[in-house]
N, C-alpha and C positions, 0 to 999 in steps of 0.2 A: 679805546685800546687798553687802558688800564684794567677795564672790566674783564676782558678776555685773558689777560695775563693772570689776573687774580683767580679766575675760574680754573685756569690751567694749573696754577700752583696748588689750589685746594684739591683738585682731582689727583694730582701727583702725590700729595700728602696722604689722602685717603687710600690710594692704591698701595702706597708703601706700608701703611698701617695694616691694611688687609692682608698683604703678603707676609708681613712679619708675624701676624697672628698664626699663620699656617706653620711657621717654624717653631712656635712656642710649644713646650712640652706640657702635657697635662699630668695629673697625678698618677696616671697609669704608665707614664714614660713614652707615650705616643704623641706625635704632633697633632695639631688640630686637623691638618690636611690628611694625615693617615686615618684619623677617626672618620672623617668625612668619606674617604675612599672605602673604608670598611662598611660604613652605613650604606653607601651606594651599592656595594657588592651584595650585602644582605638583602637589600630591597630588590635588586635584580633577580636574586636567587628565589625569593618568595614569589615574585611575579611569574617566574618561569614555572614554579610548582603549581601556582594557581592556574596558569595556562594549560599545564598538563592535565590537571583535574577537570578543567572545563572541557578540554578536548575529549577526555575519556567519557565524560557525561554526555557530550554531544554525540559521540559514536554510539553509546549505549541507547540514547534516545532515538537516534537514526535507525538502529537495528530494531528497536521496539516498534517504531512507526512502520518500518518495512514489513515486520511480521504481522502487524495489525492490518496493514493494507492488503497483504497477501491473503489473509484470512477473510477479509471483507470481499475481496475479489473472488475467492473460492465460493463463498456463500452466495454471492451474486450470480455466479455461473450456475450453481446448483438450483437456485431459485428460477433463473431463466430457463434452464432445462426442464424443470418441473412445470413451469407455465407453458412452455412450448409443447411438452408431452400432453398436458391437459387440454390444450387447444386442439392438438391433433386428434385426440380421442373424441372430444366433443364434436369436431367437424365430421369425423367418420360416422359417429352415431347419428348425426343430423342427416347425413346423406343416405344412410341405411334406412332411416324412417321415411325418406322421400320415395324410396323404391317400393312400389306396392307389393311385390313378391317377397321382399326381405323384411318389410316393416312388421309383419306378423310373427316373425321368427325371433327367437331369443339368441342373439349373437353378442358375446362378451368381447369387448375391445380393450386391450391393455397396451399402453405405449411406454417404452423405456428408452430414453435417449434417441428417439426417432425410429426405433424398431417396434413395429406393431405386431401384436399377436391376436389372431381371431380364433375364438373358441365357441363351440356350441353345435347345434344340429340345424341342418338345412334340408329342404325337401328334395332337392336334386343337385346334380353336378353343375348345372348352369347357374344355380343360385350361389353355390360355393365359389365358383369362378368370378361371378359378378361382384360378390362381396370383396374378394381379393382385389379386383380391379378398382372398385370404389376406394378402398383403403390406400392403394398405391398412388391414386390420383391426388391425394391431399398434400399440400405444400408442407415440407419438413419431414416427410416420411422417407427414411433411408432404406427400409426393408420391411417386407410383410411376411410373417410366418402364418400361413393359412392352415390352421388346425381344425377347420370346420369339418364335420362328419355328415355324410348324406344319411338321412334317416331312412331306415329300411321299413318298408310297409308290409 
């Protein structure tokens, strides 16, 4: 029981000394408590400033990432379109070669964003129409511009 009274007394003395230190004036005329409060205020202010800077940096980085992602997405779409157009052109050329009447003819096939243009000379109207039908039957073709001309004999 004496031990707990002794501990309580020592705690009370230490608390009184600590509190009295807060009331003592320093050479600047402020109490220790006032200096501690000012130091805490300055620290909070600096933390807020750092937080603002970090927030601005994160916003800028987010914007940069969004711009890069958009650019990559645009390039991927362009590449996909180019690959699809190339695939369409190659498929049409392969099917034209399979047709015995059209394989001997020089037909230029150009594809842009799924729109196919056929240019060149054919021997008759039936060949011109068949080439257009072959081109329109390829997956991914949105439109066929048949500019083939029937060769006059």
